[in-house]
VOPAGU-2260 file (C-alpha; in pm, 1 decimal, decimal comma):
REM VOPAGU-2260
SITE   aa  ch    i         X         Y         Z
SITE  MET   A    0   -1589,3    2593,7    -580,3
SITE  SER   A    1   -1456,9    2549,2    -931,1
SITE  THR   A    2   -1145,5    2544,3   -1142,5
SITE  ALA   A    3   -1245,0    2689,1   -1480,7
SITE  ALA   A    4   -1548,3    2475,8   -1577,7
SITE  ILE   A    5   -1463,7    2205,3   -1323,0
SITE  GLU   A    6   -1673,8    2149,9   -1010,7
SITE  ILE   A    7   -1498,1    2002,4    -705,3
SITE  THR   A    8   -1698,8    1815,2    -439,9
SITE  ALA   A    9   -1597,2    1635,8    -120,2
SITE  HIS   A   10   -1854,4    1366,3     -51,0
SITE  ALA   A   11   -1946,6    1205,3     279,5
SITE  GLY   A   12   -1858,3     859,7     153,1
SITE  LEU   A   13   -1833,6     637,7    -151,2
SITE  THR   A   14   -2200,5     542,5    -120,6
SITE  GLU   A   15   -2273,7     884,2    -272,9
SITE  ILE   A   16   -2068,8     801,8    -585,7
SITE  PRO   A   17   -2179,1     533,7    -835,7
SITE  ALA   A   18   -1925,0     254,6    -858,8
SITE  ALA   A   19   -1908,1     278,8   -1238,7
SITE  ASP   A   20   -1827,5     650,8   -1223,3
SITE  TRP   A   21   -1555,5     602,5    -961,2
SITE  ASP   A   22   -1396,6     303,8   -1132,5
SITE  ALA   A   23   -1393,2     484,2   -1467,9
SITE  VAL   A   24   -1119,0     704,5   -1320,7
SITE  ALA   A   25    -976,0     464,5   -1060,1
SITE  CYS   A   26    -915,3     168,9   -1290,4
SITE  PRO   A   27   -1008,8     237,1   -1654,3
SITE  GLU   A   28    -769,1     -42,3   -1752,6
SITE  ALA   A   29    -998,8    -296,5   -1580,6
SITE  ALA   A   30   -1220,0    -290,0   -1889,9
SITE  SER   A   31    -963,1    -526,7   -2042,3
SITE  GLY   A   32    -856,9    -729,1   -1737,9
SITE  ARG   A   33    -743,7    -676,5   -1380,3
SITE  PRO   A   34    -689,5    -328,2   -1242,9
SITE  ILE   A   35    -327,4    -226,1   -1200,7
SITE  ASP   A   36    -395,5    -253,9    -829,7
SITE  PRO   A   37    -725,3    -318,6    -648,3
SITE  PHE   A   38    -681,5     -67,5    -367,7
SITE  THR   A   39    -840,7     242,0    -520,1
SITE  THR   A   40   -1133,1      50,1    -669,4
SITE  HIS   A   41   -1481,8     130,4    -545,1
SITE  ARG   A   42   -1520,2    -221,9    -408,9
SITE  PHE   A   43   -1208,5    -202,4    -189,4
SITE  LEU   A   44   -1259,9     146,8     -49,1
SITE  SER   A   45   -1632,5      94,6       4,7
SITE  ALA   A   46   -1557,3    -233,8     184,5
SITE  LEU   A   47   -1352,7     -33,3     435,4
SITE  GLU   A   48   -1646,9     202,6     484,4
SITE  ARG   A   49   -1918,7     -63,6     506,5
SITE  SER   A   50   -1716,3    -267,3     753,6
SITE  GLY   A   51   -1653,7      24,3     990,3
SITE  SER   A   52   -1277,6      -1,6     939,9
SITE  VAL   A   53   -1288,2     367,3     847,2
SITE  GLY   A   54   -1547,1     619,0     958,2
SITE  PRO   A   55   -1671,0     732,5    1301,4
SITE  GLY   A   56   -1441,1     636,5    1586,2
SITE  THR   A   57   -1149,7     527,1    1367,3
SITE  GLY   A   58    -971,7     858,4    1303,2
SITE  TRP   A   59   -1020,9     801,0     929,1
SITE  GLN   A   60   -1324,9     999,3     814,1
SITE  PRO   A   61   -1387,4     945,9     441,4
SITE  HIS   A   62   -1448,6    1249,1     221,0
SITE  PRO   A   63   -1384,6    1119,6    -133,7
SITE  LEU   A   64   -1298,7    1412,8    -354,6
SITE  VAL   A   65   -1428,9    1430,1    -710,9
SITE  ALA   A   66   -1397,6    1670,0   -1002,3
SITE  ARG   A   67   -1680,2    1698,1   -1253,4
SITE  MET   A   68   -1686,0    1872,1   -1586,5
SITE  GLY   A   69   -2023,8    1925,8   -1744,9
SITE  GLY   A   70   -2170,3    1689,2   -1486,1
SITE  ARG   A   71   -1928,5    1409,2   -1580,3
SITE  LEU   A   72   -1687,3    1274,6   -1320,0
SITE  ILE   A   73   -1338,7    1326,4   -1465,4
SITE  ALA   A   74   -1115,0    1285,7   -1157,5
SITE  ALA   A   75   -1127,9    1160,0    -800,3
SITE  ALA   A   76    -908,4    1105,3    -494,9
SITE  PRO   A   77    -957,6     888,8    -183,9
SITE  LEU   A   78    -953,1    1175,1      68,5
SITE  TYR   A   79    -979,5    1135,4     447,2
SITE  ALA   A   80    -985,6    1368,8     743,4
SITE  LYS   A   81    -733,7    1222,5     988,2
SITE  LEU   A   82    -731,9    1265,2    1366,0
SITE  HIS   A   83    -397,7    1083,6    1406,7
SITE  SER   A   84    -111,8     948,8    1195,1
SITE  GLN   A   85    -178,4     577,3    1240,0
SITE  GLY   A   86    -215,6     330,8     953,8
SITE  GLU   A   87     -24,4     547,1     704,7
SITE  TYR   A   88     325,9     390,5     685,4
SITE  ILE   A   89     483,5     712,6     561,5
SITE  PHE   A   90     485,1     874,0     900,0
SITE  ASP   A   91     477,2    1235,8    1008,6
SITE  HIS   A   92     465,8    1191,7    1387,4
SITE  ASN   A   93     778,5    1401,1    1435,5
SITE  TRP   A   94     633,4    1687,8    1233,9
SITE  ALA   A   95     314,1    1672,4    1439,1
SITE  HIS   A   96     500,8    1669,7    1771,9
SITE  ALA   A   97     726,3    1958,6    1671,4
SITE  TYR   A   98     434,1    2170,2    1550,8
SITE  GLU   A   99     230,0    2104,1    1862,6
SITE  ARG   A  100     527,5    2182,5    2088,9
SITE  ALA   A  101     546,5    2515,5    1907,3
SITE  GLY   A  102     182,0    2580,5    1990,0
SITE  GLY   A  103      21,2    2466,3    1665,7
SITE  ARG   A  104    -263,7    2221,6    1611,9
SITE  TYR   A  105    -161,4    1947,2    1370,0
SITE  TYR   A  106    -478,0    1735,7    1379,0
SITE  PRO   A  107    -710,9    1707,3    1203,4
SITE  LYS   A  108    -529,9    1693,1     871,3
SITE  LEU   A  109    -625,7    1576,9     522,8
SITE  GLN   A  110    -486,6    1256,1     375,3
SITE  ILE   A  111    -514,1    1128,2      19,5
SITE  ALA   A  112    -436,8     762,7      71,6
SITE  VAL   A  113    -556,9     406,0      77,7
SITE  PRO   A  114    -602,2     335,7     449,6
SITE  PHE   A  115    -369,5      78,7     608,1
SITE  THR   A  116    -213,3      -1,9     268,9
SITE  PRO   A  117     155,1      76,6     203,1
SITE  ALA   A  118     132,3       0,6    -168,2
SITE  THR   A  119     227,9     243,8    -441,6
SITE  GLY   A  120     -49,1     337,9    -683,4
SITE  ARG   A  121    -231,5     627,9    -841,3
SITE  ARG   A  122    -382,1     864,4    -586,2
SITE  PHE   A  123    -504,6    1133,7    -826,0
SITE  LEU   A  124    -743,5     927,6   -1033,9
SITE  THR   A  125    -835,1    1073,6   -1372,1
SITE  LEU   A  126    -997,3     981,8   -1697,5
SITE  PRO   A  127    -732,4     891,3   -1958,3
SITE  GLY   A  128    -617,1    1204,7   -2137,1
SITE  LEU   A  129    -720,0    1437,4   -1854,7
SITE  GLU   A  130    -433,7    1363,9   -1616,9
SITE  ASP   A  131    -293,8    1717,5   -1592,5
SITE  THR   A  132    -633,5    1885,2   -1571,0
SITE  GLY   A  133    -771,4    1637,1   -1320,2
SITE  ARG   A  134    -465,2    1638,5   -1094,3
SITE  ALA   A  135    -450,9    2017,1   -1082,9
SITE  ALA   A  136    -820,6    2039,2    -997,3
SITE  LEU   A  137    -792,6    1779,8    -719,9
SITE  VAL   A  138    -483,1    1941,3    -565,0
SITE  GLN   A  139    -637,2    2287,1    -573,9
SITE  GLY   A  140    -962,9    2156,0    -433,4
SITE  ALA   A  141    -799,3    1966,0    -147,8
SITE  VAL   A  142    -576,0    2260,5     -52,9
SITE  GLU   A  143    -875,9    2494,5     -55,0
SITE  ILE   A  144   -1073,8    2256,2     167,8
SITE  ALA   A  145    -783,3    2235,2     413,1
SITE  GLY   A  146    -739,8    2612,4     421,6
SITE  ARG   A  147   -1109,1    2691,0     450,3
SITE  ASN   A  148   -1148,6    2452,0     743,1
SITE  GLY   A  149    -836,5    2562,7     927,8
SITE  LEU   A  150    -659,4    2228,7     883,9
SITE  SER   A  151    -284,7    2207,7     922,7
SITE  SER   A  152    -186,7    2005,3     619,1
SITE  LEU   A  153    -258,2    1783,4     321,9
SITE  HIS   A  154     -71,7    1461,9     245,5
SITE  ALA   A  155     -83,5    1220,2     -49,5
SITE  THR   A  156     101,6     900,4      36,1
SITE  PHE   A  157     228,4     612,8    -180,0
SITE  CYS   A  158     156,9     805,2    -497,7
SITE  THR   A  159     335,1     725,4    -822,0
SITE  GLU   A  160     660,2     896,4    -918,3
SITE  ALA   A  161     482,4    1073,6   -1204,0
SITE  GLU   A  162     221,8    1208,3    -962,4
SITE  ALA   A  163     493,8    1318,0    -720,5
SITE  GLU   A  164     673,9    1512,4    -992,2
SITE  ALA   A  165     348,4    1669,9   -1109,4
SITE  GLY   A  166     250,7    1754,7    -750,8
SITE  ALA   A  167     585,1    1921,4    -689,7
SITE  GLY   A  168     518,1    2134,2    -995,6
SITE  LEU   A  169     188,9    2235,9    -834,3
SITE  GLY   A  170     365,2    2354,9    -517,9
SITE  LEU   A  171     351,1    2044,2    -297,8
SITE  LEU   A  172     655,4    1907,4    -115,2
SITE  HIS   A  173     791,3    1579,7    -254,4
SITE  ARG   A  174     909,8    1318,8      -4,6
SITE  VAL   A  175    1113,0    1008,4     -94,2
SITE  THR   A  176    1130,4     707,2     137,2
SITE  GLN   A  177    1192,1     340,9      55,1
SITE  GLN   A  178    1051,8     -11,1      48,4
SITE  PHE   A  179    1178,2    -350,3     -65,3
SITE  HIS   A  180    1029,3    -507,0    -380,5
SITE  TRP   A  181    1105,8    -825,4    -569,8
SITE  VAL   A  182    1134,1    -797,7    -949,2
SITE  ASN   A  183    1074,2   -1087,0   -1186,6
SITE  GLU   A  184    1354,7   -1094,0   -1442,6
SITE  GLY   A  185    1171,5   -1349,0   -1654,6
SITE  TYR   A  186    1247,6   -1643,8   -1425,5
SITE  ALA   A  187    1104,5   -1979,7   -1531,8
SITE  ASP   A  188    1072,2   -2096,3   -1172,1
SITE  PHE   A  189    1202,4   -2036,0    -819,9
SITE  GLY   A  190    1512,7   -2238,7    -892,2
SITE  GLU   A  191    1610,2   -2007,4   -1176,8
SITE  PHE   A  192    1561,6   -1709,0    -944,5
SITE  LEU   A  193    1791,3   -1875,9    -690,3
SITE  GLY   A  194    2046,2   -1920,8    -965,9
SITE  ALA   A  195    2073,9   -1542,4    -994,3
SITE  LEU   A  196    2183,4   -1516,7    -629,4
SITE  SER   A  197    2525,8   -1550,4    -478,6
SITE  SER   A  198    2611,6   -1901,6    -361,0
SITE  ARG   A  199    2586,7   -1807,3       5,7
SITE  LYS   A  200    2244,6   -1646,6     -27,8
SITE  ARG   A  201    2117,9   -1929,8    -246,2
SITE  LYS   A  202    2215,3   -2188,4      13,5
SITE  ALA   A  203    2065,8   -1979,7     294,6
SITE  ILE   A  204    1727,0   -1955,7     121,9
SITE  ARG   A  205    1722,0   -2327,3      43,4
SITE  LYS   A  206    1796,7   -2405,4     406,3
SITE  GLU   A  207    1534,4   -2156,2     519,4
SITE  ARG   A  208    1267,9   -2316,0     301,0
SITE  GLU   A  209    1357,9   -2662,5     424,2
SITE  THR   A  210    1333,4   -2545,1     784,2
SITE  ALA   A  211     998,3   -2376,8     725,7
SITE  ARG   A  212     846,9   -2682,2     559,5
SITE  ALA   A  213     947,5   -2904,3     851,3
SITE  PHE   A  214     666,2   -2765,4    1069,2
SITE  GLY   A  215     466,5   -3084,9    1020,2
SITE  GLY   A  216     191,6   -2980,4     784,1
SITE  THR   A  217     108,0   -2843,2     441,1
SITE  ILE   A  218     108,3   -2504,9     271,0
SITE  ARG   A  219    -180,1   -2410,0      42,6
SITE  CYS   A  220    -228,1   -2112,4    -189,7
SITE  LEU   A  221    -595,6   -2022,4    -227,3
SITE  THR   A  222    -771,5   -1767,2    -444,2
SITE  GLY   A  223   -1122,9   -1701,2    -571,9
SITE  ASP   A  224   -1380,1   -1965,0    -479,3
SITE  GLU   A  225   -1108,5   -2180,3    -319,7
SITE  ILE   A  226   -1126,4   -1937,5     -25,8
SITE  GLU   A  227   -1406,7   -2034,5     212,0
SITE  PRO   A  228   -1558,5   -1841,1     505,1
SITE  ARG   A  229   -1383,3   -2077,7     747,7
SITE  HIS   A  230   -1049,8   -1965,5     608,4
SITE  TRP   A  231   -1136,9   -1605,9     699,0
SITE  ASP   A  232   -1228,4   -1717,4    1051,3
SITE  ALA   A  233    -878,7   -1859,7    1083,9
SITE  PHE   A  234    -710,9   -1560,5     926,2
SITE  TRP   A  235    -901,3   -1318,4    1151,1
SITE  THR   A  236    -741,0   -1490,6    1449,9
SITE  PHE   A  237    -397,1   -1455,2    1288,1
SITE  TYR   A  238    -460,7   -1090,9    1202,0
SITE  GLN   A  239    -577,4   -1002,7    1552,2
SITE  ASP   A  240    -261,4   -1148,2    1702,3
SITE  THR   A  241     -35,9    -949,4    1468,1
SITE  GLY   A  242    -242,7    -631,2    1502,0
SITE  ASN   A  243    -247,1    -641,5    1879,0
SITE  ARG   A  244     130,6    -681,0    1890,4
SITE  LYS   A  245     222,6    -427,0    1620,0
SITE  TRP   A  246     -42,7    -154,8    1632,5
SITE  GLY   A  247    -216,2    -197,0    1969,4
SITE  ARG   A  248    -538,8    -291,5    1794,2
SITE  PRO   A  249    -622,6    -430,7    1450,0
SITE  TYR   A  250    -707,0    -166,2    1190,8
SITE  LEU   A  251    -955,8    -380,0     999,6
SITE  THR   A  252   -1277,3    -514,0    1150,4
SITE  ARG   A  253   -1387,7    -874,5    1113,4
SITE  ARG   A  254   -1656,6    -757,6     873,5
SITE  ALA   A  255   -1389,0    -620,0     639,5
SITE  PHE   A  256   -1277,3    -973,2     559,4
SITE  ALA   A  257   -1637,5   -1075,4     492,8
SITE  GLU   A  258   -1666,3    -780,2     254,2
SITE  PHE   A  259   -1342,5    -880,6      80,2
SITE  HIS   A  260   -1475,3   -1234,3      44,4
SITE  ALA   A  261   -1802,4   -1113,8    -104,0
SITE  THR   A  262   -1662,0    -867,9    -357,2
SITE  MET   A  263   -1286,8    -926,8    -394,8
SITE  ARG   A  264   -1194,6   -1292,8    -349,3
SITE  ASP   A  265   -1077,0   -1311,7    -711,8
SITE  ASP   A  266    -832,1   -1031,5    -623,2
SITE  ILE   A  267    -691,0   -1219,9    -324,1
SITE  LEU   A  268    -423,5   -1483,9    -270,2
SITE  LEU   A  269    -443,8   -1643,5      73,5
SITE  VAL   A  270    -143,2   -1857,5     170,7
SITE  LEU   A  271    -223,3   -2091,9     458,9
SITE  SER   A  272     -15,3   -2333,0     664,3
SITE  GLU   A  273    -224,1   -2620,3     795,8
SITE  ARG   A  274    -132,4   -2892,1    1040,5
SITE  GLU   A  275    -369,8   -3185,9    1090,4
SITE  GLY   A  276    -629,7   -2995,8     889,2
SITE  ARG   A  277    -612,2   -2686,5    1111,1
SITE  PRO   A  278    -477,4   -2353,4     983,8
SITE  ILE   A  279    -192,9   -2234,4    1204,8
SITE  ALA   A  280     -52,0   -1942,8    1002,0
SITE  GLY   A  281    -139,3   -1737,9     698,4
SITE  ALA   A  282     -40,9   -1453,9     467,4
SITE  LEU   A  283    -288,9   -1235,6     279,4
SITE  ASN   A  284    -196,0   -1092,4     -61,1
SITE  PHE   A  285    -388,7    -884,1    -313,4
SITE  ILE   A  286    -343,5    -946,8    -684,9
SITE  GLY   A  287    -285,1    -662,2    -929,9
SITE  ARG   A  288    -242,2    -670,3   -1305,8
SITE  ASP   A  289     132,6    -734,0   -1285,7
SITE  THR   A  290     206,2    -713,4    -911,7
SITE  LEU   A  291     135,7    -926,2    -606,7
SITE  PHE   A  292      85,0    -709,7    -299,1
SITE  GLY   A  293     167,4    -871,1      34,4
SITE  ARG   A  294     -49,3    -726,0     310,0
SITE  TYR   A  295     -96,8    -920,8     633,2
SITE  TRP   A  296      53,5   -1214,9     814,2
SITE  GLY   A  297     -26,2   -1390,7    1140,4
SITE  CYS   A  298      -3,2   -1721,4    1323,1
SITE  ILE   A  299    -120,9   -1910,9    1629,0
SITE  GLU   A  300     188,8   -2129,9    1647,9
SITE  ASP   A  301     552,4   -2027,9    1615,6
SITE  HIS   A  302     763,0   -2229,6    1372,1
SITE  ALA   A  303    1109,7   -2140,7    1252,2
SITE  CYS   A  304    1120,9   -1955,6     918,2
SITE  LEU   A  305     749,9   -2005,5     847,2
SITE  HIS   A  306     693,3   -1629,7     828,1
SITE  PHE   A  307     960,0   -1595,0     558,2
SITE  GLU   A  308     817,9   -1889,2     363,4
SITE  LEU   A  309     457,6   -1772,0     360,3
SITE  CYS   A  310     518,9   -1401,1     310,6
SITE  TYR   A  311     819,1   -1391,4      76,9
SITE  HIS   A  312     910,9   -1722,5     -83,7
SITE  GLN   A  313     555,9   -1837,4    -157,0
SITE  ALA   A  314     479,3   -1493,5    -299,1
SITE  ILE   A  315     774,4   -1520,1    -538,2
SITE  ASP   A  316     673,3   -1874,6    -634,3
SITE  TRP   A  317     319,1   -1763,1    -713,5
SITE  ALA   A  318     427,5   -1451,0    -901,0
SITE  ILE   A  319     662,0   -1650,4   -1125,5
SITE  ALA   A  320     399,1   -1916,6   -1191,7
SITE  HIS   A  321     142,1   -1653,6   -1288,8
SITE  GLY   A  322     370,5   -1427,1   -1490,5
SITE  LEU   A  323     362,9   -1128,5   -1254,8
SITE  ALA   A  324     639,5    -871,5   -1281,4
SITE  ARG   A  325     691,7    -791,1    -914,7
SITE  VAL   A  326     606,1    -854,7    -551,9
SITE  GLU   A  327     555,0    -566,7    -310,8
SITE  ALA   A  328     583,8    -713,5      36,3
SITE  GLY   A  329     469,8    -414,4     242,0
SITE  ALA   A  330     645,2    -152,8     447,7
SITE  GLN   A  331     995,9    -154,8     595,2
SITE  GLY   A  332    1203,8    -463,7     659,0
SITE  GLU   A  333    1571,9    -480,2     560,8
SITE  HIS   A  334    1546,7    -855,1     628,6
SITE  LYS   A  335    1375,6    -877,1     288,8
SITE  LEU   A  336    1703,4    -785,5     116,7
SITE  ALA   A  337    1858,2   -1127,2     177,1
SITE  ARG   A  338    1550,5   -1286,7      18,6
SITE  GLY   A  339    1580,3   -1105,9    -312,8
SITE  TYR   A  340    1374,8    -795,2    -240,1
SITE  LEU   A  341    1568,0    -481,7    -336,2
SITE  PRO   A  342    1520,4    -121,3    -214,1
SITE  VAL   A  343    1312,0     110,5    -428,5
SITE  PRO   A  344    1209,2     474,6    -377,3
SITE  ILE   A  345     858,6     546,8    -248,7
SITE  HIS   A  346     691,7     882,6    -309,9
SITE  SER   A  347     454,9    1111,1    -122,2
SITE  LEU   A  348     336,3    1472,1    -140,0
SITE  HIS   A  349     276,9    1724,4     140,1
SITE  TRP   A  350     133,3    2073,5     187,1
SITE  PHE   A  351     125,0    2285,8     503,4
SITE  ALA   A  352     -92,3    2583,6     585,4
SITE  ASP   A  353     174,7    2732,5     813,2
SITE  PRO   A  354     465,0    2861,3     598,2
SITE  GLY   A  355     708,8    2816,4     885,5
SITE  LEU   A  356     620,6    2450,2     924,9
SITE  GLY   A  357     636,2    2404,7     548,8
SITE  ASP   A  358     983,2    2556,6     529,5
SITE  ALA   A  359    1109,9    2338,8     815,3
SITE  VAL   A  360     970,0    2023,4     658,1
SITE  ALA   A  361    1114,8    2118,9     318,4
SITE  ARG   A  362    1463,4    2140,1     468,5
SITE  TYR   A  363    1412,6    1806,4     642,7
SITE  LEU   A  364    1294,5    1641,9     320,0
SITE  ASP   A  365    1600,6    1762,1     129,8
SITE  ALA   A  366    1830,4    1599,2     384,6
SITE  GLU   A  367    1614,7    1286,6     409,7
SITE  ARG   A  368    1611,3    1241,1      34,1
SITE  ARG   A  369    1990,1    1255,4      10,3
SITE  ALA   A  370    2015,8     999,0     289,4
SITE  THR   A  371    1752,9     773,7     129,0
SITE  ASP   A  372    1924,6     786,9    -210,7
SITE  GLU   A  373    2254,2     691,5     -49,6
SITE  GLU   A  374    2095,5     410,8     153,1
SITE  ILE   A  375    1925,9     264,0    -155,2
SITE  GLU   A  376    2258,8     268,7    -339,3
SITE  VAL   A  377    2443,1     101,6     -51,9
SITE  LEU   A  378    2176,7    -162,5      12,9
SITE  THR   A  379    2149,4    -247,1    -355,1
SITE  ALA   A  380    2526,3    -299,2    -369,6
SITE  TYR   A  381    2500,7    -536,8     -73,3
SITE  GLY   A  382    2205,9    -723,5    -225,4
SITE  PRO   A  383    2200,3   -1102,0    -265,5
SITE  PHE   A  384    2249,4   -1117,3    -642,8
SITE  ARG   A  385    2564,4   -1237,5    -817,6
SITE  ARG   A  386    2773,6    -954,7    -955,8
SITE  GLY   A  387    2907,5    -939,6   -1308,0
SITE  GLY   A  388    2783,0   -1287,5   -1386,3
SITE  GLY   A  389    3043,6   -1444,0   -1158,3
SITE  GLU   A  390    2995,2   -1669,0    -858,4
SITE  GLU   A  391    3044,8   -1540,4    -504,7
């Protein structure tokens, strides 16, 4: 199929697409440093495929979508056929249940997303200067694939606000949800950040950090070649414990961490708590150009406040020290508010083959967006920061 002189192809996996071609649209900025985020890079998405974290038996079947003009790859999207709604973090379970109760078949569906990764980033990847052309071709191509194969819907989750607005102009439904992010206001160190908080919150965080550090060991921040295979052995144990409790089974395979070590350890910050030389807890972060992305946490021993220290406070410490503008600490969690992470809108796009389902979801999204806007306003007002420069 084609859009003007553009050829659209859904591949069977990233192995069919040269890494240089994919990354030319996924992270053109990496020619002069780090990518804005590592999650749409060829090395990250192919690691998920090679490790068996996506593919047969997972409910995530990769079909990366590309647009070519004159044989040159000008746009791409990480597209998956989904047999469930797990590992997405912008959930549509209620839509699926309602449609199936009405006699429809919701799965399989198409998903433009980074699997298991609730981090905002570009989902319609284009060569610089071809954003409008590339996005339109990818949207039209994905919708045509869904329609031709009798699929219920298409979803693009954790896209940028600009993509969401452009997608709405192309006829997709725009959804707004929320997360909690920390923003670096040019702080010199963690103490200066604390100084921006109300007295009560400042004291609470200091007490929390003291409590966490009383577990009887040390905390280490590792990246690049500082991370050794034995550290992944420890973190795999942590990750399994968290995955089994939260999701029923871990999404990533053990091999995924070996793949990350081989190709992405310079993009990773691993925060480990060790006692008597033995890792007992850890938090895994990915490093973007100006953002630290918190991803996974786990432990084999329970210690008061250690989760908050490793996942939130250490992330802020590291971001300040390395001049990063923000920390995205993952999905959900109003408990992050007290630790300096404020609510921000998160965007996604949706299309439905059944007009009745589309109309119902559109009405729901209108109401949800009003509620989300109000909640963000209220939560921001109740945030931990001093107001008007005065003490509280």
